[in-house]
TIBAMI-382285 format. One record per residue (C-alpha): residue in one letter; x negated, y, z. Coordinates in steps of 0.2 Angstrom, whole numbers, plus 5000, padded with zeros to 4 digits. Each point is the difference from the previous one (the first is absolute). Layout:
+------+------+------+------+
: resn :    X :    Y :    Z :
+------+------+------+------+
:    a :    X :    Y :    Z :
...
+------+------+------+------+
//
This chain:
+------+------+------+------+
: resn :    X :    Y :    Z :
+------+------+------+------+
:    x : 5088 : 4851 : 4918 :
:    x : 5018 : 5005 : 5001 :
:    x : 5004 : 4984 : 5011 :
:    x : 4986 : 5006 : 5012 :
:    x : 5007 : 5018 : 5000 :
:    x : 5018 : 4993 : 5003 :
:    x : 4993 : 4989 : 5014 :
:    x : 4991 : 5015 : 5008 :
:    x : 5016 : 5011 : 4998 :
:    x : 5011 : 4987 : 5008 :
:    x : 4988 : 4999 : 5015 :
:    x : 4997 : 5018 : 5001 :
:    x : 5003 : 5001 : 5019 :
:    x : 4987 : 4987 : 5003 :
:    x : 4988 : 5008 : 4988 :
:    x : 5002 : 5017 : 5009 :
:    x : 4998 : 4991 : 5017 :
:    x : 4983 : 4993 : 4994 :
:    x : 4995 : 5017 : 4993 :
:    x : 5003 : 5008 : 5017 :
:    x : 4992 : 4986 : 5009 :
:    x : 4984 : 5001 : 4989 :
:    x : 5000 : 5019 : 5001 :
:    x : 4999 : 4998 : 5019 :
:    x : 4989 : 4985 : 5003 :
:    x : 4986 : 5004 : 4988 :
:    x : 4996 : 5018 : 5008 :
:    x : 5001 : 4992 : 5017 :
:    x : 4989 : 4986 : 4995 :
:    x : 4987 : 5011 : 4992 :
:    x : 5000 : 5011 : 5016 :
:    x : 4997 : 4985 : 5011 :
:    x : 4986 : 4994 : 4989 :
:    x : 4991 : 5017 : 5000 :
:    x : 5002 : 5003 : 5018 :
:    x : 4997 : 4983 : 5007 :
:    x : 4985 : 4999 : 5012 :
:    x : 4991 : 4986 : 4992 :
:    x : 4999 : 4997 : 4981 :
:    x : 5002 : 4983 : 4992 :
:    x : 4984 : 4991 : 4996 :
:    x : 5003 : 4995 : 4982 :
:    x : 4982 : 4995 : 4999 :
:    x : 4997 : 5010 : 4984 :
:    x : 4991 : 5016 : 4995 :
:    x : 5010 : 5002 : 4984 :
:    x : 5014 : 5009 : 5010 :
:    x : 4989 : 5015 : 5000 :
:    x : 5002 : 5001 : 4981 :
:    x : 5019 : 5002 : 5002 :
:    x : 5001 : 5019 : 5003 :
:    x : 4992 : 5003 : 4983 :
:    x : 5012 : 4987 : 4992 :
:    x : 5014 : 5009 : 5008 :
:    x : 4995 : 5017 : 4993 :
:    x : 4999 : 4992 : 4983 :
:    x : 5018 : 4993 : 5002 :
:    x : 5007 : 5016 : 5007 :
:    x : 4992 : 5009 : 4985 :
:    x : 5008 : 4988 : 4988 :
:    x : 5017 : 5001 : 5009 :
:    x : 4999 : 5019 : 4998 :
:    x : 4997 : 4998 : 4981 :
:    x : 5014 : 4987 : 4999 :
:    x : 5012 : 5011 : 5010 :
:    x : 4997 : 5015 : 4989 :
:    x : 5001 : 4990 : 4984 :
:    x : 5017 : 4993 : 5007 :
:    x : 5006 : 5018 : 5003 :
:    x : 4995 : 5005 : 4982 :
:    x : 5007 : 4985 : 4992 :
:    x : 5017 : 5003 : 5008 :
:    x : 5000 : 5018 : 4996 :
:    x : 4998 : 4995 : 4982 :
:    x : 5014 : 4987 : 5002 :
:    x : 4989 : 4985 : 4998 :
:    x : 5008 : 4989 : 5013 :
:    x : 4990 : 4984 : 4996 :
:    x : 4983 : 5008 : 5002 :
:    x : 5006 : 5009 : 5015 :
:    x : 5005 : 4984 : 5008 :
:    x : 4984 : 4992 : 4995 :
:    x : 4990 : 5015 : 5008 :
:    x : 5010 : 5000 : 5016 :
:    x : 4998 : 4981 : 5001 :
:    x : 4981 : 5002 : 4999 :
:    x : 5000 : 5014 : 5013 :
:    x : 5011 : 4988 : 5011 :
:    x : 4989 : 4985 : 4998 :
:    x : 4984 : 5011 : 5003 :
:    x : 5008 : 5007 : 5016 :
:    x : 5004 : 4982 : 5006 :
:    x : 4982 : 4994 : 4997 :
:    x : 4993 : 5016 : 5008 :
:    x : 5011 : 4997 : 5015 :
:    x : 4993 : 4982 : 5002 :
:    x : 4982 : 5006 : 4998 :
:    x : 5003 : 5014 : 5012 :
:    x : 5007 : 4989 : 5013 :
:    x : 4985 : 4987 : 4998 :
:    x : 4988 : 5014 : 5001 :
:    x : 5007 : 5008 : 5016 :
:    x : 5003 : 4983 : 5008 :
:    x : 4981 : 4997 : 4998 :
:    x : 4990 : 5016 : 5000 :
:    x : 4999 : 5014 : 5013 :
:    x : 5006 : 5017 : 4994 :
:    x : 4988 : 5012 : 4993 :
:    x : 4998 : 5017 : 5008 :
:    x : 5000 : 5016 : 4990 :
:    x : 4984 : 5009 : 5002 :
:    x : 5004 : 5017 : 4991 :
:    x : 5001 : 5016 : 5009 :
:    x : 5009 : 5017 : 4999 :
:    x : 5014 : 5003 : 4987 :
:    x : 4996 : 4983 : 4991 :
:    x : 5004 : 4991 : 5017 :
:    x : 5016 : 5009 : 5001 :
:    x : 5005 : 4997 : 4982 :
:    x : 4995 : 4981 : 5002 :
:    x : 5011 : 4998 : 5016 :
:    x : 5014 : 5009 : 4992 :
:    x : 5000 : 4989 : 4984 :
:    x : 4997 : 4985 : 5011 :
:    x : 5015 : 5004 : 5012 :
:    x : 5012 : 5004 : 4986 :
:    x : 4994 : 4985 : 4990 :
:    x : 5003 : 4988 : 5015 :
:    x : 5017 : 5007 : 5004 :
:    x : 5006 : 5000 : 4982 :
:    x : 4993 : 4983 : 4997 :
:    x : 5009 : 4993 : 5015 :
:    x : 5017 : 5006 : 4994 :
:    x : 4996 : 4998 : 4981 :
:    x : 5004 : 4982 : 4999 :
:    x : 5019 : 5003 : 5004 :
:    x : 5004 : 5011 : 4985 :
:    x : 4988 : 4991 : 4989 :
:    x : 5008 : 4983 : 5003 :
:    x : 5017 : 5007 : 4997 :
:    x : 4995 : 5009 : 4984 :
:    x : 4992 : 4984 : 4993 :
:    x : 5015 : 4990 : 5005 :
:    x : 5012 : 5012 : 4992 :
:    x : 4990 : 5001 : 4984 :
:    x : 4998 : 4982 : 4999 :
:    x : 5018 : 4997 : 5002 :
:    x : 5004 : 5014 : 4988 :
:    x : 5010 : 5011 : 5012 :
:    x : 4994 : 5016 : 4992 :
:    x : 5010 : 5012 : 5010 :
:    x : 4994 : 4993 : 5016 :
:    x : 4982 : 4998 : 4993 :
:    x : 4999 : 5019 : 4995 :
:    x : 5006 : 5005 : 5017 :
:    x : 4987 : 4990 : 5010 :
:    x : 4986 : 5004 : 4987 :
:    x : 5002 : 5019 : 5005 :
:    x : 4992 : 4995 : 5016 :
:    x : 4990 : 4985 : 4996 :
:    x : 4990 : 5006 : 4986 :
:    x : 4992 : 5016 : 5007 :
:    x : 4997 : 4991 : 5017 :
:    x : 4992 : 4985 : 4991 :
:    x : 4990 : 5011 : 4988 :
:    x : 4994 : 5010 : 5015 :
:    x : 4995 : 4985 : 5010 :
:    x : 4990 : 4992 : 4985 :
:    x : 4991 : 5017 : 4996 :
:    x : 4996 : 5004 : 5018 :
:    x : 4994 : 4982 : 5003 :
:    x : 4987 : 5003 : 4987 :
:    x : 4995 : 5017 : 5007 :
:    x : 4999 : 4993 : 5018 :
:    x : 4989 : 4986 : 4993 :
:    x : 4988 : 5012 : 4991 :
:    x : 4999 : 5011 : 5015 :
:    x : 4996 : 4986 : 5012 :
:    x : 4990 : 4988 : 4989 :
:    x : 4983 : 5008 : 5004 :
:    x : 5003 : 4995 : 5018 :
:    x : 5003 : 4981 : 4997 :
:    x : 4987 : 4990 : 5009 :
:    x : 5001 : 4985 : 4989 :
+------+------+------+------+
//
């Protein structure tokens, strides 16, 4: 692992370039997929199960993030790393699933009214905005943690952790609020 870390550290400029590129490309690609006029015909109905799976993955990622936080507060670095890696992998799988779903399925309209509607759209809007910017600090936090650059890791985590936690929690809440309106 040390050799891998040294290689990453020697190429830190390239790694940072990739992190920035990924942090820009992915939100743009997701926006294009969500707002494209015609959805991809994947010829499968199973994509309608993905929002349910995504909610489970977001819930599990939330648990992993909280566990990672508690482990590091107790000084248990190996369990912290394991928890954060689980959260990171769940986030990556979620992103692939989310992209597949939005590339193939029409968006669902929220049917609630009154204060519930206002609350839903507030949570949805803040969730979307923070999800779009979350990748940047999350990738840097993970990179700095992986390469054992603890000072830099701690500085980035002050932003990455609360944003990431908010996005995973509000993702589940938004899902629970809109799930009665899914057609499939």
